[in-house]
C-alpha positions in Angstrom: 100.9 107.4 125.4 101.7 108.0 121.7 100.0 111.6 120.7 99.9 113.5 117.8 102.8 116.4 118.2 101.4 120.3 118.6 103.0 123.1 118.3 102.8 123.8 121.9 105.4 121.1 122.1 107.7 122.9 120.3 110.6 124.0 122.9 109.8 120.3 124.9 111.1 118.7 120.9 113.4 120.6 120.3 115.1 120.3 123.9 115.4 116.4 123.8 117.1 116.0 120.5 119.6 118.2 121.8 119.7 116.0 124.7 119.3 112.4 122.3 121.9 113.6 119.9 124.2 115.7 121.6 126.6 113.5 122.3 127.3 112.5 118.6 128.7 116.2 118.0 132.3 115.4 119.2 132.1 112.2 117.2 130.4 113.6 114.0 132.8 116.7 114.1 129.2 119.1 113.9 125.8 118.8 115.0 124.3 115.6 113.3 121.5 117.0 111.4 117.9 116.7 113.5 120.2 119.0 115.7 119.8 121.6 114.0 116.1 121.3 112.4 113.4 123.8 113.0 110.6 122.4 115.2 107.6 124.5 113.9 108.8 124.1 111.1 109.2 120.8 111.3 105.3 120.3 113.7 104.0 121.8 110.4 105.4 120.0 108.0 105.5 116.6 108.9 103.6 114.1 111.2 105.1 113.9 114.5 104.5 111.6 117.5 105.3 112.2 120.5 105.7 109.5 123.4 104.5 110.8 127.2 105.1 109.0 130.1 103.9 111.1 133.5 102.6 114.6 131.9 106.6 114.8 130.5 107.7 113.7 126.6 110.2 111.8 126.6 110.7 110.8 122.7 109.9 111.7 119.1 109.3 110.4 115.8 109.2 112.1 112.8 107.0 110.3 109.6 106.5 111.4 105.5 106.6 110.2 102.6 109.5 110.5 100.8 110.2 109.3 97.1 111.8 105.9 98.3 108.7 105.9 99.6 107.5 105.3 103.9 110.1 107.9 105.8 111.2 107.5 109.7 112.8 111.0 109.2 113.7 111.3 113.0 113.6 109.1 116.0 114.8 110.5 119.5 114.5 109.4 122.9 115.6 111.7 126.2 118.8 109.7 127.5 117.3 109.3 130.6 114.4 106.8 129.2 116.3 105.4 126.6 116.5 100.9 127.0 112.7 101.3 128.5 110.7 100.5 125.5 110.4 104.3 124.3 112.1 103.8 121.4 110.7 100.2 120.3 107.2 102.0 121.0 107.8 105.1 118.4 109.0 102.5 115.4 106.1 100.1 116.0 103.8 103.3 115.8 105.5 104.6 113.2 104.9 100.7 110.9 101.3 101.0 112.5 101.0 104.2 110.5 103.4 103.0 107.2 100.7 99.7 106.9 97.8 101.9 107.4 98.3 103.8 105.0 99.2 100.7 102.5 103.4 100.5 102.2 104.7 97.6 102.4 108.1 98.3 103.5 109.3 101.9 105.8 113.0 103.7 105.6 115.0 105.7 107.6 119.0 106.5 107.6 121.3 106.7 109.7 125.0 108.3 110.5 127.2 105.6 109.7 129.7 107.0 112.6 126.3 105.9 115.1 126.3 102.6 115.8 124.2 102.4 118.1 121.7 103.5 115.5 122.5 100.4 113.3 122.5 98.3 116.0 118.9 98.8 117.2 118.1 99.2 113.4 119.3 95.8 112.5 117.9 94.4 116.2 114.5 95.6 115.3 114.1 94.1 111.2 116.1 97.1 109.5 118.6 96.2 106.6 120.8 98.2 104.4 120.2 99.0 101.4 122.4 101.7 100.6 125.2 104.0 101.9 125.5 107.4 100.3 128.6 109.8 100.9 128.3 112.3 103.0 130.9 114.8 104.0 134.2 112.6 104.8 131.4 109.7 105.5 128.4 107.8 104.6 124.2 108.4 105.4 123.1 104.3 105.5 119.9 103.5 104.6 117.9 100.7 106.1 114.5 99.8 105.2 112.1 97.2 107.0 109.9 95.1 104.9 106.7 95.0 106.9 104.3 91.9 107.2 
């Protein structure tokens, strides 16, 4: 089940993001930005959709609009539920929201060392359009045209 997040979900969302991104800390030399976000603030400022299975939050997507268009700011799935369709369902919900709001594309970004994410996004139709330096690496920006 997908639903809009509430402030009551903040502790679980924070825990979920820590679990989903924790294995990247060593690879990146520090925590990825989603691990440092204040999720009480995120739910106030952005549209956050959570995925539930049997009453437990197992994934989330954070949506917004920025100067480049409709943005997926974060997508995270509990490691025990990865490769089960949760991430794909969240991405599809994001794409539907973008279409409803009149956008013909959707964009997101990820660290170049998050190779699993790059592979997933490529498989579901996202195409790299820019790399922007950050520290000693690059942030890869990807876009998907919506039909």
